[in-house]
CHARMM internal coordinates of N, CA and C (Angstrom, degrees):
IC EDIT
DIST 1 N 1 CA 1.4618
DIST 1 CA 1 C 1.5293
ANGL 1 N 1 CA 1 C 110.83
DIST 1 C 2 N 1.3269
ANGL 1 CA 1 C 2 N 116.36
DIHE 1 N 1 CA 1 C 2 N -31.40
DIST 2 N 2 CA 1.4626
ANGL 1 C 2 N 2 CA 119.12
DIHE 1 CA 1 C 2 N 2 CA -178.16
DIST 2 CA 2 C 1.5296
ANGL 2 N 2 CA 2 C 110.93
DIHE 1 C 2 N 2 CA 2 C -67.82
DIST 2 C 3 N 1.3414
ANGL 2 CA 2 C 3 N 116.35
DIHE 2 N 2 CA 2 C 3 N -28.22
DIST 3 N 3 CA 1.4582
ANGL 2 C 3 N 3 CA 119.36
DIHE 2 CA 2 C 3 N 3 CA 179.03
DIST 3 CA 3 C 1.5294
ANGL 3 N 3 CA 3 C 110.83
DIHE 2 C 3 N 3 CA 3 C -64.04
DIST 3 C 4 N 1.3323
ANGL 3 CA 3 C 4 N 116.30
DIHE 3 N 3 CA 3 C 4 N -41.06
DIST 4 N 4 CA 1.4614
ANGL 3 C 4 N 4 CA 119.44
DIHE 3 CA 3 C 4 N 4 CA -179.89
DIST 4 CA 4 C 1.5266
ANGL 4 N 4 CA 4 C 110.49
DIHE 3 C 4 N 4 CA 4 C -62.89
DIST 4 C 5 N 1.3212
ANGL 4 CA 4 C 5 N 115.74
DIHE 4 N 4 CA 4 C 5 N -37.23
DIST 5 N 5 CA 1.4644
ANGL 4 C 5 N 5 CA 118.85
DIHE 4 CA 4 C 5 N 5 CA -179.37
DIST 5 CA 5 C 1.5231
ANGL 5 N 5 CA 5 C 110.35
DIHE 4 C 5 N 5 CA 5 C -67.27
DIST 5 C 6 N 1.3250
ANGL 5 CA 5 C 6 N 116.56
DIHE 5 N 5 CA 5 C 6 N -41.14
DIST 6 N 6 CA 1.4646
ANGL 5 C 6 N 6 CA 119.28
DIHE 5 CA 5 C 6 N 6 CA -177.68
DIST 6 CA 6 C 1.5314
ANGL 6 N 6 CA 6 C 110.91
DIHE 5 C 6 N 6 CA 6 C -69.66
DIST 6 C 7 N 1.3358
ANGL 6 CA 6 C 7 N 116.72
DIHE 6 N 6 CA 6 C 7 N -31.32
DIST 7 N 7 CA 1.4631
ANGL 6 C 7 N 7 CA 119.94
DIHE 6 CA 6 C 7 N 7 CA 178.97
DIST 7 CA 7 C 1.5313
ANGL 7 N 7 CA 7 C 109.49
DIHE 6 C 7 N 7 CA 7 C -67.67
DIST 7 C 8 N 1.3265
ANGL 7 CA 7 C 8 N 116.50
DIHE 7 N 7 CA 7 C 8 N -41.75
DIST 8 N 8 CA 1.4663
ANGL 7 C 8 N 8 CA 120.15
DIHE 7 CA 7 C 8 N 8 CA 179.01
DIST 8 CA 8 C 1.5223
ANGL 8 N 8 CA 8 C 108.69
DIHE 7 C 8 N 8 CA 8 C -86.23
DIST 8 C 9 N 1.3185
ANGL 8 CA 8 C 9 N 115.52
DIHE 8 N 8 CA 8 C 9 N 84.06
DIST 9 N 9 CA 1.4610
ANGL 8 C 9 N 9 CA 119.14
DIHE 8 CA 8 C 9 N 9 CA -178.77
DIST 9 CA 9 C 1.5163
ANGL 9 N 9 CA 9 C 109.66
DIHE 8 C 9 N 9 CA 9 C -75.41
DIST 9 C 10 N 1.3071
ANGL 9 CA 9 C 10 N 118.03
DIHE 9 N 9 CA 9 C 10 N 140.70
DIST 10 N 10 CA 1.4624
ANGL 9 C 10 N 10 CA 121.05
DIHE 9 CA 9 C 10 N 10 CA 179.20
DIST 10 CA 10 C 1.5188
ANGL 10 N 10 CA 10 C 111.31
DIHE 9 C 10 N 10 CA 10 C -64.99
DIST 10 C 11 N 1.3255
ANGL 10 CA 10 C 11 N 117.98
DIHE 10 N 10 CA 10 C 11 N 142.05
DIST 11 N 11 CA 1.4713
ANGL 10 C 11 N 11 CA 121.09
DIHE 10 CA 10 C 11 N 11 CA -178.57
DIST 11 CA 11 C 1.5199
ANGL 11 N 11 CA 11 C 112.57
DIHE 10 C 11 N 11 CA 11 C -66.18
DIST 11 C 12 N 1.3286
ANGL 11 CA 11 C 12 N 116.79
DIHE 11 N 11 CA 11 C 12 N -19.28
DIST 12 N 12 CA 1.4655
ANGL 11 C 12 N 12 CA 120.05
DIHE 11 CA 11 C 12 N 12 CA -178.93
DIST 12 CA 12 C 1.5243
ANGL 12 N 12 CA 12 C 109.94
DIHE 11 C 12 N 12 CA 12 C -62.69
DIST 12 C 13 N 1.3271
ANGL 12 CA 12 C 13 N 117.36
DIHE 12 N 12 CA 12 C 13 N -39.11
DIST 13 N 13 CA 1.4655
ANGL 12 C 13 N 13 CA 120.23
DIHE 12 CA 12 C 13 N 13 CA -178.97
DIST 13 CA 13 C 1.5243
ANGL 13 N 13 CA 13 C 110.89
DIHE 12 C 13 N 13 CA 13 C -64.65
DIST 13 C 14 N 1.3237
ANGL 13 CA 13 C 14 N 116.61
DIHE 13 N 13 CA 13 C 14 N -45.04
DIST 14 N 14 CA 1.4658
ANGL 13 C 14 N 14 CA 119.26
DIHE 13 CA 13 C 14 N 14 CA -178.67
DIST 14 CA 14 C 1.5239
ANGL 14 N 14 CA 14 C 110.36
DIHE 13 C 14 N 14 CA 14 C -65.72
DIST 14 C 15 N 1.3263
ANGL 14 CA 14 C 15 N 116.93
DIHE 14 N 14 CA 14 C 15 N -38.37
DIST 15 N 15 CA 1.4627
ANGL 14 C 15 N 15 CA 120.13
DIHE 14 CA 14 C 15 N 15 CA 178.07
DIST 15 CA 15 C 1.5213
ANGL 15 N 15 CA 15 C 109.92
DIHE 14 C 15 N 15 CA 15 C -63.17
DIST 15 C 16 N 1.3275
ANGL 15 CA 15 C 16 N 115.94
DIHE 15 N 15 CA 15 C 16 N -40.67
DIST 16 N 16 CA 1.4624
ANGL 15 C 16 N 16 CA 120.42
DIHE 15 CA 15 C 16 N 16 CA -179.96
DIST 16 CA 16 C 1.5277
ANGL 16 N 16 CA 16 C 110.65
DIHE 15 C 16 N 16 CA 16 C -63.41
DIST 16 C 17 N 1.3344
ANGL 16 CA 16 C 17 N 116.14
DIHE 16 N 16 CA 16 C 17 N -41.83
DIST 17 N 17 CA 1.4699
ANGL 16 C 17 N 17 CA 120.08
DIHE 16 CA 16 C 17 N 17 CA 179.69
DIST 17 CA 17 C 1.5265
ANGL 17 N 17 CA 17 C 110.00
DIHE 16 C 17 N 17 CA 17 C -64.77
DIST 17 C 18 N 1.3235
ANGL 17 CA 17 C 18 N 116.72
DIHE 17 N 17 CA 17 C 18 N -43.11
DIST 18 N 18 CA 1.4671
ANGL 17 C 18 N 18 CA 120.22
DIHE 17 CA 17 C 18 N 18 CA -179.86
DIST 18 CA 18 C 1.5273
ANGL 18 N 18 CA 18 C 109.89
DIHE 17 C 18 N 18 CA 18 C -63.56
DIST 18 C 19 N 1.3321
ANGL 18 CA 18 C 19 N 116.77
DIHE 18 N 18 CA 18 C 19 N -40.07
DIST 19 N 19 CA 1.4667
ANGL 18 C 19 N 19 CA 119.72
DIHE 18 CA 18 C 19 N 19 CA 178.83
DIST 19 CA 19 C 1.5203
ANGL 19 N 19 CA 19 C 110.67
DIHE 18 C 19 N 19 CA 19 C -63.86
DIST 19 C 20 N 1.3418
ANGL 19 CA 19 C 20 N 116.49
DIHE 19 N 19 CA 19 C 20 N -40.81
DIST 20 N 20 CA 1.4640
ANGL 19 C 20 N 20 CA 119.48
DIHE 19 CA 19 C 20 N 20 CA 178.59
DIST 20 CA 20 C 1.5199
ANGL 20 N 20 CA 20 C 110.40
DIHE 19 C 20 N 20 CA 20 C -62.38
DIST 20 C 21 N 1.3373
ANGL 20 CA 20 C 21 N 116.94
DIHE 20 N 20 CA 20 C 21 N -44.07
DIST 21 N 21 CA 1.4613
ANGL 20 C 21 N 21 CA 120.17
DIHE 20 CA 20 C 21 N 21 CA 179.66
DIST 21 CA 21 C 1.5187
ANGL 21 N 21 CA 21 C 111.08
DIHE 20 C 21 N 21 CA 21 C -62.72
DIST 21 C 22 N 1.3325
ANGL 21 CA 21 C 22 N 116.14
DIHE 21 N 21 CA 21 C 22 N -42.52
DIST 22 N 22 CA 1.4585
ANGL 21 C 22 N 22 CA 119.78
DIHE 21 CA 21 C 22 N 22 CA 179.10
DIST 22 CA 22 C 1.5202
ANGL 22 N 22 CA 22 C 110.28
DIHE 21 C 22 N 22 CA 22 C -62.56
DIST 22 C 23 N 1.3326
ANGL 22 CA 22 C 23 N 116.49
DIHE 22 N 22 CA 22 C 23 N -42.04
DIST 23 N 23 CA 1.4578
ANGL 22 C 23 N 23 CA 120.59
DIHE 22 CA 22 C 23 N 23 CA -178.92
DIST 23 CA 23 C 1.5192
ANGL 23 N 23 CA 23 C 110.53
DIHE 22 C 23 N 23 CA 23 C -62.53
DIST 23 C 24 N 1.3244
ANGL 23 CA 23 C 24 N 116.51
DIHE 23 N 23 CA 23 C 24 N -44.13
DIST 24 N 24 CA 1.4688
ANGL 23 C 24 N 24 CA 120.14
DIHE 23 CA 23 C 24 N 24 CA 179.57
DIST 24 CA 24 C 1.5255
ANGL 24 N 24 CA 24 C 110.59
DIHE 23 C 24 N 24 CA 24 C -64.19
DIST 24 C 25 N 1.3273
ANGL 24 CA 24 C 25 N 116.98
DIHE 24 N 24 CA 24 C 25 N -41.00
DIST 25 N 25 CA 1.4586
ANGL 24 C 25 N 25 CA 120.07
DIHE 24 CA 24 C 25 N 25 CA 179.82
DIST 25 CA 25 C 1.5197
ANGL 25 N 25 CA 25 C 111.07
DIHE 24 C 25 N 25 CA 25 C -64.15
DIST 25 C 26 N 1.3338
ANGL 25 CA 25 C 26 N 115.93
DIHE 25 N 25 CA 25 C 26 N -41.67
DIST 26 N 26 CA 1.4684
ANGL 25 C 26 N 26 CA 119.74
DIHE 25 CA 25 C 26 N 26 CA 179.28
DIST 26 CA 26 C 1.5197
ANGL 26 N 26 CA 26 C 110.00
DIHE 25 C 26 N 26 CA 26 C -65.27
DIST 26 C 27 N 1.3375
ANGL 26 CA 26 C 27 N 116.39
DIHE 26 N 26 CA 26 C 27 N -41.68
DIST 27 N 27 CA 1.4651
ANGL 26 C 27 N 27 CA 119.44
DIHE 26 CA 26 C 27 N 27 CA 178.75
DIST 27 CA 27 C 1.5252
ANGL 27 N 27 CA 27 C 110.31
DIHE 26 C 27 N 27 CA 27 C -59.93
DIST 27 C 28 N 1.3254
ANGL 27 CA 27 C 28 N 116.79
DIHE 27 N 27 CA 27 C 28 N -44.24
DIST 28 N 28 CA 1.4615
ANGL 27 C 28 N 28 CA 120.41
DIHE 27 CA 27 C 28 N 28 CA -179.30
DIST 28 CA 28 C 1.5200
ANGL 28 N 28 CA 28 C 111.31
DIHE 27 C 28 N 28 CA 28 C -64.62
DIST 28 C 29 N 1.3342
ANGL 28 CA 28 C 29 N 117.08
DIHE 28 N 28 CA 28 C 29 N -42.07
DIST 29 N 29 CA 1.4661
ANGL 28 C 29 N 29 CA 119.48
DIHE 28 CA 28 C 29 N 29 CA -179.15
DIST 29 CA 29 C 1.5191
ANGL 29 N 29 CA 29 C 110.71
DIHE 28 C 29 N 29 CA 29 C -66.03
DIST 29 C 30 N 1.3318
ANGL 29 CA 29 C 30 N 116.74
DIHE 29 N 29 CA 29 C 30 N -37.86
DIST 30 N 30 CA 1.4711
ANGL 29 C 30 N 30 CA 119.75
DIHE 29 CA 29 C 30 N 30 CA 178.23
DIST 30 CA 30 C 1.5211
ANGL 30 N 30 CA 30 C 109.91
DIHE 29 C 30 N 30 CA 30 C -65.79
DIST 30 C 31 N 1.3316
ANGL 30 CA 30 C 31 N 116.08
DIHE 30 N 30 CA 30 C 31 N -41.32
DIST 31 N 31 CA 1.4645
ANGL 30 C 31 N 31 CA 119.49
DIHE 30 CA 30 C 31 N 31 CA 178.23
DIST 31 CA 31 C 1.5197
ANGL 31 N 31 CA 31 C 110.22
DIHE 30 C 31 N 31 CA 31 C -62.61
DIST 31 C 32 N 1.3306
ANGL 31 CA 31 C 32 N 116.73
DIHE 31 N 31 CA 31 C 32 N -41.81
DIST 32 N 32 CA 1.4645
ANGL 31 C 32 N 32 CA 120.25
DIHE 31 CA 31 C 32 N 32 CA -179.09
DIST 32 CA 32 C 1.5225
ANGL 32 N 32 CA 32 C 110.60
DIHE 31 C 32 N 32 CA 32 C -65.12
DIST 32 C 33 N 1.3377
ANGL 32 CA 32 C 33 N 116.09
DIHE 32 N 32 CA 32 C 33 N -38.67
DIST 33 N 33 CA 1.4652
ANGL 32 C 33 N 33 CA 118.69
DIHE 32 CA 32 C 33 N 33 CA -178.80
DIST 33 CA 33 C 1.5234
ANGL 33 N 33 CA 33 C 111.03
DIHE 32 C 33 N 33 CA 33 C -71.45
DIST 33 C 34 N 1.3340
ANGL 33 CA 33 C 34 N 116.78
DIHE 33 N 33 CA 33 C 34 N -42.69
DIST 34 N 34 CA 1.4640
ANGL 33 C 34 N 34 CA 119.88
DIHE 33 CA 33 C 34 N 34 CA -172.09
DIST 34 CA 34 C 1.5245
ANGL 34 N 34 CA 34 C 111.97
DIHE 33 C 34 N 34 CA 34 C -79.39
DIST 34 C 35 N 1.3240
ANGL 34 CA 34 C 35 N 116.92
DIHE 34 N 34 CA 34 C 35 N -53.93
DIST 35 N 35 CA 1.4663
ANGL 34 C 35 N 35 CA 118.61
DIHE 34 CA 34 C 35 N 35 CA -173.45
DIST 35 CA 35 C 1.5257
ANGL 35 N 35 CA 35 C 110.22
DIHE 34 C 35 N 35 CA 35 C -140.39
DIST 35 C 36 N 1.3215
ANGL 35 CA 35 C 36 N 118.84
DIHE 35 N 35 CA 35 C 36 N 83.51
DIST 36 N 36 CA 1.4654
ANGL 35 C 36 N 36 CA 121.40
DIHE 35 CA 35 C 36 N 36 CA 177.82
DIST 36 CA 36 C 1.5191
ANGL 36 N 36 CA 36 C 112.05
DIHE 35 C 36 N 36 CA 36 C -66.26
DIST 36 C 37 N 1.3393
ANGL 36 CA 36 C 37 N 117.27
DIHE 36 N 36 CA 36 C 37 N -27.80
DIST 37 N 37 CA 1.4582
ANGL 36 C 37 N 37 CA 119.78
DIHE 36 CA 36 C 37 N 37 CA 179.97
DIST 37 CA 37 C 1.5301
ANGL 37 N 37 CA 37 C 110.36
DIHE 36 C 37 N 37 CA 37 C -66.03
DIST 37 C 38 N 1.3359
ANGL 37 CA 37 C 38 N 116.35
DIHE 37 N 37 CA 37 C 38 N -40.70
DIST 38 N 38 CA 1.4642
ANGL 37 C 38 N 38 CA 119.71
DIHE 37 CA 37 C 38 N 38 CA 179.33
DIST 38 CA 38 C 1.5179
ANGL 38 N 38 CA 38 C 110.15
DIHE 37 C 38 N 38 CA 38 C -66.23
DIST 38 C 39 N 1.3354
ANGL 38 CA 38 C 39 N 116.16
DIHE 38 N 38 CA 38 C 39 N -39.40
DIST 39 N 39 CA 1.4628
ANGL 38 C 39 N 39 CA 119.62
DIHE 38 CA 38 C 39 N 39 CA 179.14
DIST 39 CA 39 C 1.5262
ANGL 39 N 39 CA 39 C 109.99
DIHE 38 C 39 N 39 CA 39 C -65.04
DIST 39 C 40 N 1.3245
ANGL 39 CA 39 C 40 N 116.77
DIHE 39 N 39 CA 39 C 40 N -39.10
DIST 40 N 40 CA 1.4612
ANGL 39 C 40 N 40 CA 120.14
DIHE 39 CA 39 C 40 N 40 CA 178.12
DIST 40 CA 40 C 1.5202
ANGL 40 N 40 CA 40 C 110.44
DIHE 39 C 40 N 40 CA 40 C -63.25
DIST 40 C 41 N 1.3291
ANGL 40 CA 40 C 41 N 116.54
DIHE 40 N 40 CA 40 C 41 N -38.46
DIST 41 N 41 CA 1.4587
ANGL 40 C 41 N 41 CA 119.55
DIHE 40 CA 40 C 41 N 41 CA 178.83
DIST 41 CA 41 C 1.5200
ANGL 41 N 41 CA 41 C 110.70
DIHE 40 C 41 N 41 CA 41 C -64.93
DIST 41 C 42 N 1.3531
ANGL 41 CA 41 C 42 N 115.82
DIHE 41 N 41 CA 41 C 42 N -35.65
DIST 42 N 42 CA 1.4671
ANGL 41 C 42 N 42 CA 119.32
DIHE 41 CA 41 C 42 N 42 CA 179.77
DIST 42 CA 42 C 1.5283
ANGL 42 N 42 CA 42 C 109.86
DIHE 41 C 42 N 42 CA 42 C -68.65
DIST 42 C 43 N 1.3372
ANGL 42 CA 42 C 43 N 115.88
DIHE 42 N 42 CA 42 C 43 N -42.13
DIST 43 N 43 CA 1.4693
ANGL 42 C 43 N 43 CA 119.45
DIHE 42 CA 42 C 43 N 43 CA -177.33
DIST 43 CA 43 C 1.5308
ANGL 43 N 43 CA 43 C 110.15
DIHE 42 C 43 N 43 CA 43 C -76.30
DIST 43 C 44 N 1.3244
ANGL 43 CA 43 C 44 N 116.58
DIHE 43 N 43 CA 43 C 44 N -43.00
DIST 44 N 44 CA 1.4663
ANGL 43 C 44 N 44 CA 120.83
DIHE 43 CA 43 C 44 N 44 CA -172.85
DIST 44 CA 44 C 1.5311
ANGL 44 N 44 CA 44 C 109.34
DIHE 43 C 44 N 44 CA 44 C -124.74
DIST 44 C 45 N 1.3401
ANGL 44 CA 44 C 45 N 117.07
DIHE 44 N 44 CA 44 C 45 N 75.52
DIST 45 N 45 CA 1.4693
ANGL 44 C 45 N 45 CA 118.90
DIHE 44 CA 44 C 45 N 45 CA -179.38
DIST 45 CA 45 C 1.5345
ANGL 45 N 45 CA 45 C 111.35
DIHE 44 C 45 N 45 CA 45 C -68.75
DIST 45 C 46 N 1.3119
ANGL 45 CA 45 C 46 N 115.68
DIHE 45 N 45 CA 45 C 46 N 134.03
DIST 46 N 46 CA 1.4727
ANGL 45 C 46 N 46 CA 119.46
DIHE 45 CA 45 C 46 N 46 CA -179.41
DIST 46 CA 46 C 1.5222
ANGL 46 N 46 CA 46 C 110.22
DIHE 45 C 46 N 46 CA 46 C -113.71
END
COOR INIT
IC SEED 1 N 1 CA 1 C
IC BUILD
């Protein structure tokens, strides 16, 4: 019976994951717009 429960995942979890992904994407786009030099330093430290 526990297998059936695990197969039917609650929609709240998927919504939470999508929100997290959206938040990360927005954060990255804001960083790219505001300070690309800082982002470059994070990706490619010299």
